[in-house]
C-alpha positions as CSV (number, residue, x, y, z in Angstrom):
1,X,-10.6,43.8,-9.8
2,X,-13.1,46.7,-9.8
3,X,-15.5,45.3,-12.2
4,X,-15.6,42.0,-10.4
5,X,-15.8,43.5,-7.0
6,X,-18.7,45.6,-8.1
7,X,-20.8,42.5,-8.7
8,X,-20.8,41.8,-5.0
9,X,-23.9,43.7,-3.8
10,X,-25.7,43.5,-0.5
11,X,-29.3,42.6,-1.3
12,X,-28.5,41.6,-4.8
13,X,-25.7,39.0,-4.4
14,X,-23.5,37.7,-7.1
15,X,-24.6,34.1,-8.0
16,X,-21.3,32.5,-8.9
17,X,-21.5,29.1,-10.7
18,X,-18.3,27.0,-10.3
19,X,-16.9,25.2,-13.4
20,X,-14.4,22.5,-14.0
21,X,-13.7,22.7,-17.8
22,X,-14.1,25.0,-20.8
23,X,-17.4,23.4,-21.9
24,X,-19.1,24.0,-18.6
25,X,-17.8,27.6,-18.5
26,X,-19.0,28.3,-22.1
27,X,-22.5,27.0,-21.3
28,X,-22.8,29.2,-18.3
29,X,-21.5,32.3,-20.1
30,X,-24.2,31.6,-22.7
31,X,-26.7,31.4,-19.9
32,X,-25.8,35.0,-19.0
33,X,-23.7,34.7,-15.9
34,X,-21.2,37.6,-15.6
35,X,-18.7,35.8,-13.4
36,X,-17.5,32.2,-12.9
37,X,-15.4,30.4,-10.4
38,X,-13.6,27.2,-10.6
39,X,-14.3,24.2,-8.3
40,X,-11.2,22.6,-6.9
41,X,-13.0,19.3,-6.5
42,X,-14.3,19.3,-10.1
43,X,-10.9,20.2,-11.5
44,X,-9.1,17.7,-9.4
45,X,-11.6,14.8,-9.8
46,X,-11.8,15.3,-13.6
47,X,-8.1,14.7,-13.7
48,X,-8.2,11.7,-11.4
49,X,-6.6,13.7,-8.5
50,X,-7.6,14.2,-4.9
51,X,-9.0,17.6,-3.8
52,X,-7.5,19.5,-0.9
53,X,-3.9,18.5,-1.4
54,X,-2.8,21.1,-4.0
55,X,-2.3,18.1,-6.4
56,X,-4.2,19.8,-9.3
57,X,-2.3,23.1,-9.4
58,X,-1.1,22.4,-13.0
59,X,-4.6,21.6,-14.2
60,X,-5.9,24.7,-12.4
61,X,-3.4,26.9,-14.2
62,X,-4.1,25.4,-17.6
63,X,-7.8,25.8,-17.1
64,X,-7.3,29.4,-16.0
65,X,-5.4,30.3,-19.1
66,X,-8.2,28.7,-21.2
67,X,-11.0,30.4,-19.4
68,X,-9.3,33.8,-19.4
69,X,-10.3,34.3,-23.1
70,X,-14.0,34.1,-22.2
71,X,-16.1,37.4,-21.8
72,X,-16.6,36.8,-18.1
73,X,-14.9,37.6,-14.8
74,X,-13.1,34.6,-13.4
75,X,-12.1,33.7,-9.9
76,X,-10.0,30.6,-9.2
77,X,-10.1,28.2,-6.3
78,X,-6.5,27.7,-5.3
79,X,-7.2,25.7,-2.2
80,X,-4.9,26.9,0.6
81,X,-2.8,28.7,-2.0
82,X,0.5,30.6,-1.8
83,X,1.7,34.0,-3.0
84,X,3.3,32.3,-6.0
85,X,0.1,30.5,-6.9
86,X,-2.0,33.6,-6.5
87,X,0.4,35.6,-8.7
88,X,0.4,32.8,-11.3
89,X,-3.4,32.7,-11.7
90,X,-3.5,36.5,-11.8
91,X,-1.0,36.4,-14.6
92,X,-3.1,33.8,-16.4
93,X,-6.1,36.2,-16.4
94,X,-8.0,35.6,-13.1
95,X,-9.7,38.5,-11.4
96,X,-9.8,36.8,-8.1
97,X,-8.9,33.8,-6.0
98,X,-10.5,31.7,-3.3
99,X,-8.0,30.8,-0.5
100,X,-9.0,28.4,2.3
101,X,-7.6,28.3,5.8
102,X,-8.2,24.5,6.3
103,X,-8.4,25.4,10.0
104,X,-4.7,26.4,10.2
105,X,-3.9,29.1,12.8
106,X,-5.9,32.2,11.8
107,X,-2.8,34.4,12.1
108,X,-1.0,32.2,9.6
109,X,-3.8,32.6,7.0
110,X,-4.1,36.3,7.7
111,X,-0.3,36.7,7.1
112,X,-0.8,34.8,3.7
113,X,-3.6,37.1,2.7
114,X,-1.5,40.2,3.6
115,X,1.4,38.9,1.5
116,X,-0.9,38.1,-1.5
117,X,-2.5,41.6,-1.4
118,X,1.0,43.2,-1.2
119,X,2.3,41.2,-4.2
120,X,-0.9,41.2,-6.3
121,X,-3.0,44.1,-5.1
122,X,-5.4,44.0,-8.0
123,X,-6.5,40.4,-7.2
124,X,-9.8,39.9,-5.4
125,X,-8.9,37.7,-2.4
126,X,-11.9,35.7,-1.1
127,X,-10.7,34.4,2.3
128,X,-12.4,31.1,3.2
129,X,-12.6,29.7,6.7
130,X,-13.7,26.1,7.4
131,X,-15.2,26.7,10.8
132,X,-18.5,25.3,9.5
133,X,-17.1,22.9,6.9
134,X,-14.6,20.9,9.0
135,X,-16.5,21.5,12.3
136,X,-20.1,21.3,13.4
137,X,-20.2,25.1,13.4
138,X,-18.4,27.6,15.7
139,X,-19.8,31.1,15.4
140,X,-17.4,32.8,17.8
141,X,-14.3,31.4,16.0
142,X,-15.9,32.2,12.7
143,X,-16.3,35.9,13.7
144,X,-12.8,36.1,15.0
145,X,-11.4,34.6,11.8
146,X,-13.4,36.7,9.3
147,X,-12.5,39.9,11.2
148,X,-8.9,39.0,11.2
149,X,-8.9,38.1,7.4
150,X,-10.8,41.3,6.5
151,X,-8.3,43.4,8.6
152,X,-5.5,41.6,6.7
153,X,-6.9,42.9,3.4
154,X,-9.2,40.2,2.2
155,X,-11.8,41.6,-0.3
156,X,-14.4,39.1,0.8
157,X,-14.9,36.2,3.3
158,X,-16.3,32.8,2.5
159,X,-17.8,30.4,5.1
160,X,-18.9,27.1,3.4
161,X,-21.4,25.2,5.4
162,X,-22.9,28.3,7.0
163,X,-26.7,27.8,6.9
164,X,-28.6,29.2,9.9
165,X,-30.1,32.7,9.2
166,X,-29.0,34.0,12.6
167,X,-25.4,32.9,12.0
168,X,-25.3,34.3,8.5
169,X,-26.6,37.7,9.8
170,X,-24.0,37.7,12.5
171,X,-21.2,37.2,10.0
172,X,-22.6,39.9,7.7
173,X,-22.7,42.3,10.6
174,X,-19.2,41.5,11.7
175,X,-17.3,42.6,8.6
176,X,-17.6,45.4,6.0
177,X,-16.4,43.2,3.1
178,X,-18.9,41.0,1.1
179,X,-19.8,37.7,2.7
180,X,-19.8,34.6,0.5
181,X,-22.1,31.6,1.3
182,X,-22.0,28.2,-0.3
183,X,-25.5,27.4,-1.7
184,X,-27.0,24.4,0.1
185,X,-30.0,22.9,-1.8
186,X,-33.0,22.6,0.5
187,X,-31.6,25.1,3.0
188,X,-31.0,28.2,1.0
189,X,-32.7,30.3,-1.6
190,X,-31.2,33.3,-3.3
191,X,-34.0,35.5,-2.1
192,X,-33.4,34.5,1.6
193,X,-29.7,35.0,1.4
194,X,-30.1,38.3,-0.3
195,X,-32.3,39.4,2.5
196,X,-29.7,38.5,5.0
197,X,-27.1,40.7,3.3
198,X,-25.0,38.1,1.6
199,X,-22.9,39.5,-1.2
200,X,-22.0,36.3,-3.1
201,X,-23.5,32.9,-3.4
202,X,-21.3,30.1,-4.8
203,X,-22.3,26.7,-6.1
204,X,-19.0,25.0,-5.2
205,X,-18.9,21.4,-6.4
206,X,-22.7,21.2,-6.8
207,X,-22.8,21.6,-10.6
208,X,-20.0,19.1,-11.1
209,X,-21.7,16.5,-8.9
210,X,-25.0,17.2,-10.6
211,X,-23.4,16.6,-14.0
212,X,-21.9,13.3,-12.9
213,X,-25.3,12.2,-11.5
214,X,-27.0,13.2,-14.8
215,X,-24.4,11.2,-16.8
216,X,-24.9,8.1,-14.8
217,X,-28.7,8.4,-14.9
218,X,-28.7,8.9,-18.7
219,X,-26.5,5.8,-19.2
220,X,-28.8,3.8,-17.0
221,X,-31.8,5.0,-18.9
222,X,-30.3,4.0,-22.2
223,X,-29.4,0.5,-20.8
224,X,-32.8,0.0,-19.2
225,X,-35.0,1.4,-21.9
226,X,-36.1,4.5,-20.0
227,X,-36.8,7.9,-21.5
228,X,-33.8,10.1,-22.0
229,X,-34.4,13.8,-21.9
230,X,-34.6,15.4,-25.3
231,X,-33.7,19.0,-24.6
232,X,-30.0,18.5,-24.6
233,X,-27.6,20.8,-26.3
234,X,-26.8,19.4,-29.8
235,X,-23.4,18.0,-30.9
236,X,-23.0,21.0,-33.3
237,X,-23.7,23.5,-30.5
238,X,-21.1,22.0,-28.1
239,X,-18.6,21.6,-30.9
240,X,-18.9,25.2,-31.8
241,X,-17.9,26.1,-28.2
242,X,-14.4,24.6,-28.7
């Protein structure tokens, strides 16, 4: 965990792209990213499964085993997760996990974090709270939860949907562990988030959704006789990644 944890630096945050298959991971490794995460939406949707229901656990474990061979730190989104799931992805080669509370009682999630850290102490546990994802935004409840999760042993805290500079600064000031923010196009920049003290910036499902949009746009361009971008990776290059 030490090497991965050291990438979380206040003022120089880890920009963590989230991948859904081996090809997307290899492309990002080639682009120079030192760490990758998985996106639970991307992994589930690529298999025709719903996100947020733990339906894609098998696909997540298979992908973890495949990605563990790459020269990069890997953290895995295990949705709400469990001790057994966290141990399984650690055994498969992951350096960390992302575990969401899905707005369950904070004490329940804290107990799960404590159990995971007891059973798999080397695993970087990024504790996610959905106070800004499933709600309009509740700073007081966010602060209560991130403090509780940090006290339970979480190595970082993650608040997707957190956008306002004052709210971000308040969360950073509330805990001593790195704060992870989900990148929101049009609302965030890496420079701004670095200045607020964020330690990690995740792309979440952004890359997966962008790839889907680009696929549809390209097919429509072919059908309608529009220009298709020419600077695509070649067949040979992609095939060499396999």
